[in-house]
N, C-alpha and C positions, 0 to 999 in steps of 0.2 A: 809770859806764857799764858796766862788765864785770859789776858787781853786779846790775844791772837786766836785763842780758841773761841772766844764769845763772838768775834768777828766771823770767823769760819762758821759757826754755828747759825748766826743770823744770815749770812749769804745762803746756805743751805735751805734754810726755811724759806726764804724769799724765792729761792729758785723753785720750790716746790709749789709757790702759790701761783706761778704763771698760769698752769694748766688749769685749774679751777676757776681763776679769774676769766679767762676765755670762755669757759664752758658757762659761767655766770653771765657775761655779757650775751651769748649766743640766747641764754634762755631769757633773759630780760627784753631783747629785741623781738623775739617770738612772742613774750607775753604782752608786749606792748602793740603787736599788729593784733593779737587774738583781742586785746580789748579794745581796739578800734573797731573791730567788726562786732562787739557786743555793743558798743556805744551807737552804732548805726540802728541796731534793734531797739535799744533802749529809748532812743530819742523819738523813733516813729511809732512805736508799739507799746512798750512797757510803760512809760511815763504816761501817755495819754490814757492808756486802759486804767491806771492808778486813780488818776485824775477823775475820770468818768464813774469810776466805782467809789468816789469820795473816800479813798484808802489814805488819809494823811500820815500815820503813825507809820504804816508800811513803807511810804513813799519816803519818809524822814530815813527810816532805818537803812533802806536799800540805797539811799543816796550817800549816806555815811560810808557804807561799805565799799560802794564804787569810787567814790571820790578818795578814800584811804588808799585804795589799791593804786590808782592812778599816782596819788602822791609818794606812795612807795617807790614806783618805777622811776619816777623823776629824781628822787633823791639817790637810789642805790646805784643805777645804772651809769652815771658819771663818777661816782666814787670808784667803781670797778674799773671804768676806764681810765681814771688817772692811775689805779693800781697797775693796769696793764701797759700803761705809758712807763711808769718808773722801773718796773722790775726789769724789762730787758736793757734799759739803759746803763745799768751798773756793768755788766759782761761787755756790752756795746763799747763803752768807754775803756773798760779796761784791755779790750782787744785792740783799740785805737792806739794805745800806749805802745801795744806789741807790735803794730803795724799790719794788723791783720784786718783789712778793710771790708772783707766779706761777711765778717762775724758782725763789724758795726753795721753794715747795709741790713742784713737780717733784722739786728736790733731795732733799728730806726723804723723799718717797715712794720714790725709788730707793734711798735710804740705807736706810730700813726693811725694803724688800723683799729686797734683798742680804743684809742682817743675817739675816733670817727664813730665807732659803733656805740660807744658809751653816751657819747653826745646825742646821738640819733634816738637813741631809747628814751634819754631822758627827755627830748624834746616832744617826742610822740606822747610821753606820760604828762608832760606839763599842759599840752594843748588839750588832752582828754580831761586833766583835772579842772581846767578852766571853763571847758564847754559843760562839762557835768555840772559844775557848780551854779553856772548861769541857768541849765536846764532845771534842775532841782529847785534853785531858789523861785524860778517863774512859776513852776509847778505848785510848790506850796504856797506861794503867794494867792494863784487863783483859788485855791481851796481855803484859803483865809478870807479872801474878800466875799 
């Protein structure tokens, strides 16, 4: 009896998580696109201005903050994508056992969509992080030489 209750409770909590996961994925996708725009301005305006003004400490602090934000996107977005993949598969596989293919089809579509969106945001965050590391390292190197 307690075992059945705990399974039902776990299933209920998991089903409540799908909507926040989808919203989180949309947020991180938007954030990654926003950060891409900031990176363009950063590369061609902000970093050269800080180098020209010989602001090494400010360059280091800003670089840490921007790289940390890109790393955050890189790690969290794929995790949310995986959650969005696994959450609908439980009810989808249960529906398959009952012979209801339409529920399985919807679940699989949600699963694939969330995986792709999570990976897309993660890839953008990864590329931004790598580029920013290189940009800030080169700028700091120029100030040190």
